C-alpha positions in Angstrom: 21.5 -26.7 -13.3 24.3 -25.1 -15.1 24.1 -21.4 -15.9 26.0 -21.7 -19.1 24.6 -23.8 -21.9 26.8 -22.7 -24.8 23.7 -22.6 -27.1 24.1 -18.8 -27.5 27.7 -18.9 -28.5 26.9 -18.1 -32.1 24.8 -15.0 -31.2 21.3 -16.5 -31.0 19.0 -17.2 -28.1 15.8 -19.1 -27.6 12.4 -17.6 -26.8 9.8 -19.4 -24.7 8.4 -21.9 -27.2 11.8 -22.7 -28.7 12.2 -20.3 -31.5 15.8 -19.0 -31.9 16.4 -15.4 -32.7 19.5 -13.2 -32.9 20.5 -11.7 -29.6 20.0 -8.2 -31.0 16.4 -8.9 -32.0 14.0 -6.2 -30.9 12.2 -8.7 -28.7 15.4 -9.5 -26.9 16.2 -5.7 -26.6 12.7 -5.2 -25.1 12.9 -7.8 -22.4 16.6 -7.1 -21.8 15.7 -3.5 -21.0 12.9 -4.6 -18.7 15.4 -6.7 -16.9 17.7 -3.7 -16.6 14.8 -1.7 -15.3 14.1 -4.4 -12.7 17.7 -4.2 -11.5 17.5 -0.4 -11.1 14.3 -0.9 -9.1 16.2 -3.2 -6.8 18.7 -0.4 -6.2 15.9 2.0 -5.3 14.4 -0.6 -3.0 17.7 -1.0 -1.2 17.8 2.6 -0.2 16.5 4.0 3.1 12.9 4.6 1.9 9.5 4.1 3.4 8.4 0.4 3.8 5.3 1.1 1.7 7.4 2.2 -1.3 9.6 -1.0 -0.8 6.5 -3.2 -0.8 5.1 -1.6 -4.0 8.5 -1.8 -5.7 8.6 -5.6 -4.9 5.2 -6.0 -6.6 6.4 -4.0 -9.5 9.6 -6.1 -9.8 7.4 -9.2 -9.8 5.2 -7.7 -12.5 8.3 -6.9 -14.5 9.2 -10.6 -14.5 5.8 -11.2 -15.9 6.4 -8.5 -18.6 9.7 -10.1 -19.4 8.1 -13.5 -19.8 5.4 -12.1 -22.1 8.1 -10.4 -24.2 10.3 -13.5 -24.2 7.5 -15.6 -25.6 7.1 -16.3 -29.3 3.5 -15.3 -30.0 3.1 -17.9 -32.7 4.1 -20.7 -30.2 2.0 -19.4 -27.3 -1.4 -20.2 -28.8 -2.5 -23.6 -30.1 -4.5 -23.7 -33.4 -7.6 -24.3 -31.2 -7.1 -20.8 -29.7 -6.1 -22.3 -26.3 -2.9 -21.1 -24.6 -0.1 -23.5 -25.1 2.3 -21.9 -22.6 1.3 -20.9 -19.2 2.5 -17.3 -19.3 1.1 -14.9 -16.6 -0.5 -11.6 -17.7 -0.5 -8.0 -16.6 -3.9 -7.2 -15.4 -5.9 -4.0 -15.2 -5.6 -4.2 -11.4 -1.7 -4.1 -11.8 -2.2 -0.8 -13.7 -4.7 0.5 -11.2 -2.3 -0.1 -8.3 0.2 2.2 -9.9 -2.5 4.8 -10.5 -3.7 4.6 -6.9 -0.2 4.9 -5.5 0.5 8.0 -7.7 -2.7 9.6 -6.5 -1.8 9.0 -2.8 1.7 10.4 -3.3 0.4 13.4 -5.3 -1.8 14.4 -2.4 1.2 15.6 -0.4 3.1 17.2 -3.3 3.0 20.7 -4.5 1.4 21.1 -8.0 3.9 20.9 -10.8 4.3 24.2 -12.7 7.5 23.3 -14.5 9.6 20.4 -15.4 12.1 19.5 -12.7 15.8 18.7 -13.2 16.6 15.1 -12.1 18.8 14.9 -9.0 19.1 16.5 -5.6 19.7 13.2 -3.7 21.1 9.9 -4.8 17.9 8.0 -4.2 15.9 10.5 -6.2 18.5 10.2 -9.0 18.1 6.4 -9.0 14.4 6.9 -9.5 15.0 9.2 -12.5 17.4 6.7 -14.0 14.8 3.9 -13.6 12.2 6.2 -15.2 14.4 6.8 -18.2 15.1 3.0 -18.6 11.4 2.4 -18.3 10.7 4.8 -21.1 13.3 3.0 -23.2 11.6 -0.3 -22.5 8.3 1.2 -23.5 9.8 2.5 -26.7 11.3 -0.8 -27.6 8.1 -2.7 -26.7 6.1 -0.2 -28.8 8.4 -0.8 -31.8 8.1 -4.6 -31.3 4.3 -4.1 -31.3 4.5 -2.8 -34.8 5.9 -6.1 -36.1 4.5 -8.6 -33.6 1.5 -7.6 -31.5 2.1 -7.2 -27.8 -0.7 -7.6 -25.3 -2.1 -4.1 -24.7 -1.8 -4.2 -20.8 1.9 -4.7 -21.2 2.3 -1.4 -23.1 0.0 0.4 -20.7 1.8 -1.0 -17.7 5.2 0.3 -18.9 3.7 3.7 -19.7 2.1 4.0 -16.3 5.2 2.7 -14.5 7.3 5.5 -15.9 4.8 7.9 -14.6 4.8 6.2 -11.2 8.6 6.5 -11.1 8.5 10.2 -11.8 5.9 10.8 -9.0 8.0 8.5 -6.7 11.1 10.7 -7.4 9.1 13.8 -6.6 7.7 12.2 -3.4 11.2 11.0 -2.3 12.5 14.6 -2.9 9.7 15.8 -0.6 10.3 13.1 2.0 14.0 13.8 2.0 13.4 17.5 2.1 15.3 18.0 -1.2 14.6 21.2 -3.2 13.4 20.4 -6.6 15.1 22.6 -9.2 12.6 23.8 -11.7 13.6 24.0 -15.4 12.7 27.4 -16.6 13.5 27.9 -20.3 15.8 30.9 -21.0 14.3 33.4 -23.3 
């Protein structure tokens, strides 16, 4: 299979289902940002971190491929007139969301309570987490904007929201594990 097809040379790309849209379409921006996020997660996974975090990140990366597939699908082509699904696109489940919540709860048990915002940084691995969190928030914003024009399955939006929370807690937990001091942001008066 050739990687280059030349079909996008005029600035359009095909969605699942065949519909062609401009490469700057918000749907493309949405799943492109999810792809960017997935790459950042690979960078985090490649650090010297606990195996449990690596296992969860792999599950998240797989779920992000699902999110990308959902976002790359023309909703009008995904469902037949009979209401049956035409394309076999996986879904994000409530269990996928619950996994993130459980993992956050476990990590939070060993962390001091938050009394202030914290400045990103302190260790390269922690910084990678904060960058991924910011990219995740951008993916969420773009997907939310897309949802205003073409409805997006609700678990997709919830998953991106919960994932950014997870990445924040993971950054804090990695700071704790690496014995890095969190620098609190205290507004100057």
